[in-house]
N, C-alpha and C positions, 0 to 999 in steps of 0.2 A: 445471442438474442438481444435485441434492443429494448431499452427502457424509455418509453415515450410518454410525455405529458400531452394530454389532449385538452384543448381549450373548449370552453362552454359552447361556442358557436358550432363546433363540429358535432358535439353531442346532440344539440338541438336539430342540426341538419339531419342526423340519423333518425331521431325519435319523432320528428315532425314530418319526415320524408319531404324536406324542402326540395322542390323540383330541380333546381340547377345544381344542387350540391349533394343530394342523397346518395347517388351511385358511389362517389368516392368515399363518403363516410361509411357506407355499408361495406365497401371493400376493406377499408382500414380495420373496422371492427370484426370483420371475418378473419383477418389475420390473428387477432387476439383470440377469437373463438377456436381457431385451429392451433393455438399455442405457438404461433410463429413470432409474435411480439408480445411484450407486456405493456399494457396501456394503463395510464394513471390519470385520475381527475382529482380536483380538489373538492373538499366538502362544499365549498362555495358553488361549484358547478351543480351539485345536486339541488341546492336551494334555488338557484336561478332557473334551472331546468324545470323544476317543479312549478315555479311561478309561471313560466312561459307556457308550459303544457296545460296548466289549469285554466287558461283562457278559453281553450277549445274542448277540454275533456272534463268529465266529472272527477272529483277528488279520488274516488275509488279506482277509476281507470288510470289516473296518473300514477298512483302508487303501484299498480300492477305493472305498468310500463317500466317504472324505475326499478322495481324488484328484479324484473327480467334483465334490464340493462346492467344492473349491479354485477351480474355474473361475468361481464365482459371487461370490466375495469376495476382497478383497485382505487378506493377512495382515500385520499391523503388528508390528514387533519391540518387545520390552520391554527397555529399557536401564536403566542406572544411575540416570539422572535420574528416570525413571518410578517406579522402586522407591523412591527417596528421597522423592519427592513423595507417593507412596502411604503410606509410613511416617509422614510428617508430617501427613497429612490427618486430618480428623475422621470419616472413614468407620468404621463399626463393623466391617464385613466387609472384610478385607484384599484379598480377590480382587476385590470391587467397586471398591475404591480403585485397584487396578491397572488395571482396565478403564476406569474414569473418566479416570485420568491418561493412559492410552494414547490415548483419544479426544481429550482436550484438547491434549495435546502434538503431535498430528497435525492439529490445526485442523478437526476434524470438527464438523458443525453440529447433529446430533441423535443421541441415544442411543435405541435401541429395545430394550426389556427387558420382561419380565413382572413384575419386582420394582422398580417405580418407587419404592417407599418407601426402598429401599436407596440411592437417588440423590437424596434430598430436598434436599441443599444444592448440587445441580448448577448450574453457570453457563450451561449450554446446555439446550435443551428435552429432556425425557425422556418418551417416549411408549411405550405398548405397541403391538404391531403393528396391532391393530384401530383404535386411535386414529389412527395414522399413515395407514393406508389410507383411513379415513373423511375425512381432510382433503384427499385428492387430488381 
């Protein structure tokens, strides 16, 4: 079974049902729901997703969506070491540096994101959801 880190944009694709990206995100999270893969997100993903979803939904609705989503992915903490490594990294985007270091420090095998260019120096494979699903 693979241990996969999922970037925030994929989570938002799923929960916002983004037209061009929802299908692949749904297929990826269905794999987790059927116990074919283990998916992980960072605590930062929950905060950012809550913020984005709150633009269009009431706070109570956002919490319900996130509670339901929480059954599909394990939330990984962000600690002092991850922040230090992110600050010292060559990532242009600090949020991506945090996401990457969270995946690396937790021994995950793959990162799934729509912004592959932001992870160009990654030491583990970085795929978009469609690429990952096509390799199965």
